[in-house]
C-alpha positions as CSV (number, residue, x, y, z in Angstrom):
1,M,88.6,-203.5,154.8
2,K,86.8,-206.4,156.6
3,I,84.9,-206.0,159.8
4,A,84.0,-209.1,161.9
5,I,81.2,-209.1,164.5
6,P,80.5,-212.1,166.7
7,L,76.8,-212.9,166.7
8,T,74.4,-214.9,168.9
9,G,70.8,-215.1,167.7
10,G,71.6,-212.6,165.0
11,K,72.7,-209.9,167.5
12,L,76.1,-208.8,168.7
13,S,77.3,-211.4,171.1
14,V,78.0,-210.4,174.7
15,H,80.8,-213.0,174.9
16,F,83.1,-213.3,171.9
17,G,84.2,-216.9,172.4
18,H,80.7,-218.2,172.7
19,C,79.2,-216.7,169.5
20,E,77.2,-218.8,167.1
21,E,78.5,-217.1,163.9
22,F,80.3,-214.1,162.7
23,G,79.0,-211.2,160.6
24,I,81.6,-210.4,158.1
25,Y,81.3,-207.0,156.4
26,E,83.5,-206.1,153.4
27,V,83.8,-202.3,153.2
28,D,85.2,-200.1,150.4
29,N,85.4,-196.3,150.6
30,G,83.2,-196.3,153.6
31,N,80.4,-198.4,152.1
32,V,79.4,-201.9,152.9
33,M,79.9,-203.9,149.6
34,K,79.1,-207.3,151.0
35,S,78.0,-208.9,154.2
36,E,77.7,-212.6,155.2
37,K,77.3,-214.7,158.2
38,L,79.8,-217.5,158.7
39,P,80.0,-220.2,161.4
40,P,83.2,-220.1,163.3
41,P,85.6,-223.0,163.7
42,A,85.4,-225.0,167.0
43,H,86.3,-222.6,169.9
44,E,89.7,-223.2,171.3
45,P,92.1,-220.6,172.6
46,G,93.7,-218.6,169.8
47,V,91.6,-220.2,167.0
48,F,89.3,-217.2,166.2
49,P,92.0,-214.6,165.9
50,S,94.0,-216.7,163.5
51,W,90.9,-217.7,161.5
52,L,89.7,-214.1,161.1
53,H,93.2,-212.9,160.2
54,D,93.4,-215.6,157.5
55,M,90.1,-214.2,156.1
56,G,91.6,-210.7,155.9
57,V,89.7,-209.2,158.7
58,N,91.0,-205.8,159.9
59,V,88.6,-204.9,162.7
60,V,86.7,-207.0,165.3
61,I,83.8,-205.5,167.2
62,G,82.3,-207.3,170.2
63,G,80.7,-207.0,173.6
64,G,83.1,-208.9,175.7
65,M,86.5,-210.4,174.9
66,G,89.2,-212.0,177.1
67,N,92.6,-210.3,177.4
68,R,94.3,-213.2,175.5
69,A,92.0,-212.8,172.5
70,Q,92.6,-209.1,172.5
71,S,96.4,-209.6,172.5
72,L,96.2,-212.2,169.7
73,F,94.2,-209.8,167.6
74,H,96.7,-207.1,168.1
75,Q,99.5,-209.5,167.2
76,N,97.6,-210.2,164.0
77,C,97.3,-206.4,163.2
78,I,93.5,-206.5,163.8
79,D,91.9,-203.5,165.6
80,V,89.6,-204.5,168.5
81,Y,86.6,-202.7,169.9
82,Y,84.9,-204.3,172.9
83,G,82.2,-203.3,175.4
84,V,79.9,-202.4,172.6
85,T,76.3,-202.6,173.7
86,I,74.4,-202.0,170.5
87,S,72.8,-205.3,169.5
88,D,72.1,-204.7,165.8
89,P,75.3,-205.6,163.8
90,D,74.4,-203.4,160.9
91,E,74.0,-200.4,163.2
92,V,77.3,-201.2,164.8
93,V,79.0,-201.1,161.4
94,R,77.3,-197.9,160.5
95,I,78.4,-196.2,163.7
96,Y,82.0,-197.6,163.2
97,L,82.2,-196.3,159.6
98,A,80.9,-192.9,160.8
99,G,83.9,-192.8,163.2
100,D,81.7,-192.7,166.3
101,L,82.3,-196.2,167.8
102,E,84.3,-196.4,171.0
103,S,85.2,-199.3,173.2
104,G,83.3,-199.4,176.4
105,V,83.5,-201.6,179.5
106,N,84.6,-205.1,178.6
107,L,81.7,-207.4,179.2
108,C,84.0,-210.4,179.7
109,D,85.7,-211.2,183.0
110,H,88.7,-213.2,181.8
């Protein structure tokens, strides 16, 4: 499994489409095997969902995300969690793997 978290300043990004990089976590049997930070391609509608799908990402966790992006992730069989307010990406992954992460109020207004 691969989990992607949009980051700004090394913290979970409040706005998915304006992140500086993505934290990509490779997980096996509930354990993080590898993590890396990757710069995203230029932001244009629909680019991030396709790019992350091509990398084999199964889960995206963010603060705010537009409805179109959510729809495109679902079309690519990627689970989406939004409205997350925990800023530390490692903590976000830990809570997700424990089964305790829930989507909250979407922090994006489009």
